[in-house]
N, C-alpha and C positions, 0 to 999 in steps of 0.2 A: 503492500499499497504506500509508504511511503517512495519507491523507487519510480513510482505510478505518478506521486505528484509531484514529485523531486523535476521527471520529466514534463510532466503537463505543464509546470513553471519554467520549464525552458522553453517551449514550443510557447511561450506568450511575448515571453521577452526577444521572441522573434520578429510578431506583429510591427505593422507600420502602428503610432497612437492614432488612438479615435478620432474621430473628426467629428467637429460640432454636430449637432443635430440642422441647422441653419447653416452650413457653409453648402455651395455650390458644389452638385458634383458630388452631393452625399450618396448614398446607396444601404440604405439600412435593410439586413439579412438578419432574419428571423427562422429559425431550424427547428421542426416538429423533433422531437425524441418519445421514446415510446412513453415516460413518466413524467416530461417536464417539456417548456421549453425554451430557447435561448434566442435571444437578439446581440444585436454589434452593428456601427456603423462601419464600413469603409469607403473612401473614395472612392470614383471609380475609376479609377488606374488599377487598384490591388489588383491581385490576382487572383483565378480559381485554388491557389494552392495557399496563398495567402488567407482564404478563406472555410480552404480545407486544416491549413496548420490551427486556426481558430479553435473550430469544431471542435479538432482532437484536445486543445487545450483547456475546452470548456469542460467537455465530458465529466457526468457524476461519475464516481469511480465506480459505479456498478455495472456502467455501461460501457465505461472503458477498452474492460477487457472482451466484453462483447461486441464490439464494434469494432474497436483501435480505429484504421484507414479503409475500411472493407463500406462504404456510405455513398451513394449518390448525392448530388446535391442538384434540386430540381425544380425550375421557378413554371408556375403553374402561365402565366401572360408575361411575358413573351412563353411560350414553350418552349424551355431546355431545361437538358439531362449532361450533366457532366460525371461520370464513372469515376472510379481512383482510376489514376492513374491516365486520365487524357485530359486534353487541357488545361494545363498545370501554369504554361504562361499567362493562357487566353485570360484579356483583363473582364470587370464586372462590365466596365463600358462596349466589346469588341462582343462579350456574349448575347448586347443588348437589354440587360437589367442594370434598370435603374430608379430609382425612386425606393421602393419598398419591398421587399423580392423574400 
């Protein structure tokens, strides 16, 4: 458990600073998990890999071992799916994701 917490802290330290809600080009990402929801703001130039890293760093301990990095990032409007290992350098803007996702 301590090792998982240290790993999550290391991942979180790699993330860019969270932009202010009213900042131009801010995208709010909301992730639905089996037991909870997590959300964070990113600049539109953030990569899908950075979003994945954030999800991994923010997972509750009970889910970290179960999901690890094996999850999809999905937007319903516009429809967009990124599977593990795909599109890591694609930015949110390039994926057509803006505003709230």
